[in-house]
N, C-alpha and C positions, 0 to 999 in steps of 0.2 A: 688402635689408634688414638684413643683416649690418653694412654700413657705418652705417646709421641707428643701429642698436643699440650698436654697439661706441663711434663717435665721437661720437655726440649722447646717448647713453642713452635711447632710443626702447623702448617696451616691444613684445611682439612683436606685440598688437593695432595699436599706433600704427605700426609699420613696415610692418604688412599695408595698412593703409589707405593708405600711400603708394605702396606695391607696386602696389595695383588701379589707383591713378592713373596709374602709368607705363605699365600695361597698357593703359588705353583712351586714351592719348595726352592725357591732361587737362594740360595745360603749366601752365594757370593755377592750378590746385591745386598742382602741383609748385612753382610759384614762390611761392605763399603760404606754402608750408613752409621755405623759405630762409632766412626770419627765425629761426623755431624752430629749424632744423638747427643755426645757427650760435651763437645766443644764450640757447637754451633757452626754454621756455614752460611756462604753468602751466595747467590745466583750470579752469573756469569754479566748480567749488567750492574753487579754493585749492591743490588737489593738484598735485604734479610732473608734467606732462606728458613731459618732456625736460629735460635738464642743459642740452645744445648743446654744441658740438664745442669752443668757446672755454674753458669751465670745466673740460674734460678735458684741456688743454693742447695744442688745435691752434691755430693761428693763424689770423685773420681770413681773410688772405690763400690760407691753403692750404685753409681749409672752403669758402672761396668757389670756389676752384678745381675740389675735389672734387665740388660740388655742381653746378658747370656741367657737368661731363662726366657726370653721372648724369641730369640734365635733358635734354642732347643724345640720350643713350643712349636716352631715352624714346620717342625717334621710331622706334626699330626693335628696342626691348628684345623680348625673347622667351624664356619659361621654357625652360630646356633640355631637360626632358622633354618638352614640348609640342612643341619642334621636332623633337626623334627620331623622335617618332611622326609627326609631318606629312610627315619627310623620307621615311619607310620607306611611309606611304600614298602619298606622289608617285611613288616609284621603282615600285610597285605598278601605279599607274594608267597611267605612261608605259610600262611593260612590255605591259600589257594592249592599251593603245590601238596601240602597235606591232605587236605580233603576233597579236591577235586586235581588229581594229578594229571588223566589223561587229557581234560580239558585246557589244563593249563600248558602242558608240554604241547598240545596241537596248535594253542595261540603263540606261544613263544618261537616254535619253527616256523608259523607263517611269518613272523616279524623278522625272520633272517635267512629268507629266501635267496637272497643275493651273496650270502656266505657260507659257501662249501664246508668251511672247517667246523665253523660253529652249529651248522646243521647237522652234521655227523655226529660231533660230540653229543647233542641233545637226543638225536635217535638212538646212540649207544646208552645213554641214560634212561631212555624207553625201554630199551631191551633189558638191560640191568635190573631193572624193576617189575619184569614181566609184562611189558607192553609190546604188542607186537606193531610194527610200522607194516601196512599194508600197502603193496604196489598199485599205481594208479589204475583205475578203471574208468573206462569212457561212460558206462553207464551207473557207476556208482559215486565217482569223484566229484567232489564241487572244485569250486575256485581254489580255495585255500585247504590246509589239513583239517580234518574232520573227524571228530569221535565218533566210533562206531561201536558195537557190542564186542566186537573181535580184538578190537585197538585202536589205531588212530590211521585214516586214511591218507595216503599222499594226494595231494592237490594238484590238477592238472594245470593251474599256473605255474607250477613247479619243475613242470616238465620243460627243458629246455626250447627255443624257437618259437613259443608259444605264448602271446601276449594275453593280458588279463582281459581284453575287449573280446577276443576271438573266444576266449574259453567261456566267456557269459553267453555268447552268440550260441554256442554247441549245447550248455545247459538249458538254454531259454528253447531252443528245439526240441531236446530230451525231453523236455516238461510238457511240450505241446503233444508232439506226437508219438512220445512213448519211447521206451529204450532202442537204442540201437541195435538191429538183429544181426548185424554182420558190417565188416568193413565195406563192403558195396553199399549196402543202405546209408552209412554214414557218410560216404562219399556224395550221394545224391542229394541225401537230405541237407546236407551243408555246404553244399555249392555256393550259394550267394552269402554264406558267412566270412569269405575270405580265408577259407582253410586252404592252405598251401601243400604242395607235394611234400615239402621239406617239414613242415609241421606234421602232417601225416606219418613220414616216416619216425619222427621223433617219438610221437605217439606209440606206434608200432615196438620200436627197440624198447622204451620204458615197460612195455608188457599192458600197456591199455587195452588192447585188443586180444589178449589171450584169452582161450576158452571159446572163442568166436569161431568154431569149424576148423580154419585154418592155424597153422603154426607159423610163428615169425619167418621163419625161410620161404612159406609158401607166400605169404604177404608179401614180403619186399621183393621176392622174384619176380612176382605177377603185378607188381603195384600198377604200372600204367593201365593194365587190361581192367583191375577192379576200380581204378581211379575215374577210368574215362565214363563221362556221363551222357556221351552221344547215343542215339536212339541205335545209329548204324553200326556202331563199332564192332560187334561180332558177325563178321561175315555178311553184314547188311541185313541181319536177320531182327525181325521184332516178335515180339511175343504176341499173345491173341488181341491183346488190346492195345497195341501200339505203345508198350512202355519199355523204357530200357530195360534191360536183363537183369534180374537180381544176382546176386551172388550165386546161389542154387541154380540159374539159368546157364553161369559160366562154370565151364570145366576145368578147373585148376588141378594139373597134375600134382600127385602126392611128391612130397619130398621130403626126407628125414630133418627133424629138427636140427637147429644148429647144437653143438656141444655145449654144456653149461657155463664153459668157461667164456666162450664167444656169447652167450645169451648177457652175462654178467658184465662183458665190455660194453655191450649196449646200453645196457642200463646205467653204467657209470657215464658214458658219453651223453647219453639223454636228461640224466636225473641228477647227476654228480656225485652218485652214491651207488652201491650195490643194492638192489631190492630182493634177490630171488636167494639170497645168500651172501657172501664174501668168501672169496678165494683164500684168506688167512684163517677161516674157522674152521678147517681141518686141522690146522696146527696149534689151537687155541691151548690146549692141554700141554702139549710139549713145551709152548712159548713160556707159560707159566712155570712151569720144571725146569727149565733153563736158566728163569729170572732174566729173560729178554726183557727190554724195556718197552714201552709204548711211545710213541714221536710225542704225544702231547705231555708228558711227564717232563720231557727235556725242553719243549719250546716254552712250556708255560713255567716250569720250574719253581712252582709257589713254596714249596717246602726248602727249596736252597739246596738239594740233595746234589744237584750237578753243578759241581764247581769246576771250573776251567781243568781240562786235563782229567775228568772222570772216565774211568774205563766202562763203555757200556757195549751191547750189543742190541739189534734190532734186525726182525724180521718184516719185509714189507716187498711192495710191488712197486717198480721204477717207473713213475708216470712221466719223468722227463730226463733226459741225458742229453748236457751240452758239453762238447768236445772244447778244449782249449789248449793253445799250443803257448809255452811259455818263451820268455827273450832269448833263453837256451835252444830252443826249437824241439822241446821235449814236450809229449803229448800228456795231457790229464784231464779230468773233466769233472763235471758237478753234476751229482744225482740229486733227484728229488725224489725222496722214498717215501711211499705214502701206506699207512697201515689202517687200522679200524678207527683209530682215534683222531690223527692229525697229518699232515705232510710235514717234511723236514729236509732241508738241503745237507748234502753229505758232500765234502771235498774229498778228491783222490787225486793225491799228488803223483807226479811222474813215474816214481820207483814202484808204487802200488798199483797204479794204473797198468805199467806193463807186466806185472805179474798176474792181475786179476781182469784184465780187460775182457777177456772171453766171456766172462760171467754176466757183464753188463749189456744187459738189454732191454730197451723199453717195454712195457708191458710184462716183465717177466718177474717171479719171484725171487729175491736175494736175500741171503744172511749176510749181514755186516758185523765186524768187530772195528772199534776205533775208541777214540777219546771225545770227551765234549769241546767244544771251540771257546773263544774269548768271549768274556760277557756281553761284547760290542758286536758279537758276529750275528746276536740275533737268534741263539740257540742253533747251532749247526753241529757236523760230527765230522770229526777228521778222522779217514777212513786208514785202518791198518790191514784190512783183508776183506774180499768180498767173495761169496761161495754162493753156488747156483742153487735152485731149490733140491736137486737130485742131491748135491753134496751135502745138504742140512739133513736131506732125509738117511742118508748113507752114516752122518754123524752121531743122528739120534741112535741108529740100531747098534753102535759101538759104545754106547753110554750105558752105567750101570744106574739103577733106581736105589737111592741113598735116602734111609729114613733115620731121621734124628731122633734119639731116645735116650734113656737111660740104663744103665745096666741092671739097676735095680728095680725097674719096673717090667716085673715079670709078666703080669696079668696082660700090659699092653705089649708085650714081645708077643706073647702066646697069640693073642688077637689078632696082630700083622701076620705071624707065620702061618695062622690058618687059611689067610687070602693068597697063600702063594703055593707052588708046585710046579706044574709044568709052566713053559713058558719061553719066549725069545728075549726077554730082558733079565739079568741076574740082578738080583737085590742085594743090597749090603745094609748096614747100621751104622751111623755114627754116634759111638756113646759119649755124650757129653760131659758125663763125669769122670769118664776115662781120659778123654779127648783123643780118642783112636778111632779109624774103622775095622768095622767086624764083619766078616763072612763066615756063614756056618759052613761046615765041612758039607753038609747035603747039597750045598750050592743051589739054594732057594732062586727059582725062576717066578716070573710072571707075565701074563700076557696085558702089555701094558694098553688098555682101552680106556675110553671114557668111562665105561660102566664099571670098570675095575679100580680106575683111579676115585670115582664118588665113593665107593666101598671103602677104600683106603682113608679118605677125607672125614668118613663118621668116626673112625677109630682114632684118627691122628689129625693134628692141625695140619692144613695145605703148606704153611710155611714152613712145617717140618719134612717135607717131603721134595725131592730135588734129583734131577740129573747130573750125574758126575762124570 
């Protein structure tokens, strides 16, 4: 601002306009100011906007050189007072993350309850650092995420359809009357707190009542009976003291619990994430061996790895599928694919959709190959092929486990071969010094289990092991 004022005669207001353009990295606005900076300019009413550097005795060459430096500086300029404040905040953040990791992550997850993508990313960060995210509990959870000896407990306010005010009422009742003994006990004691049927359903689906005598199927299928607080709700019968029957007084028929896939879907619907596991966890090892990307790598693309047109493959769950009809009348679709890191939009054009439409179904696991879209597309995938979960499993079975090594690394080869023998997956070697793939005459095979994979990783880097 002082350069513009001193050399070119800008007013404080005029210099501030340039400062704002610089702060927002508006290079086009900066470039429009070049002529005014050098030669001066007038406002529409004829008054002087600025005198210009030349009129103040600065040569055109020098003025252009100074302006070039300022324009380039706009790419990374930052106000000193802001930089100092952010540096201090960064130091505090780094300190908390290093020495109070669980407390820091619990706090940061609480701060982004409305952002499912960020919340999932932070939960993955916790897991990567050995911190377990524990599902909500009606007797253990508080309003927000809290630190417990075993990890970080999910907050009740993070369960969908339940407001913080109601959660505080629930916790207040729990503090005054002691832990809830059953869903029935919860219904009776929180009747005046405004807990609706829908809220209770969300709590059940999230796993908040797990371990309370009944499984989720029993609770959901008998919810009306369990929630009724009328004294005459069971055949007009009262207990000895005229009180509403407890859950133990009500006979709930046994029903086998829902399969894990259904339980995970409930958790996703009620909390925005999977709490008891993740449908893709069983394929984590194969995803790494096949160099399958994570959605977050593409959506953020911080390292610039995924230029437009980069070939990629992803394994994920179809969280949304939108059918579209082109002007020519051909069918295509837009898929929202979700993995453990993020969601990403995948565009399936008519030709590909016609060939693979049978594999596209909401809630199903699919494996796609394709190319990254243009930069202004927000990080999407142009799909080349779509395979079902079973197709993906069949593909894995046909692959060979390839290990990168050198022909001269005899001890390493010996160590790897000692881990092979019987199995269902062929083992081959890529000899980097000879640039060729080698298979021994004995046809070494291996049972590719997570345990065996971990053993291999103790001998050789995971980056040198792949399925081909």
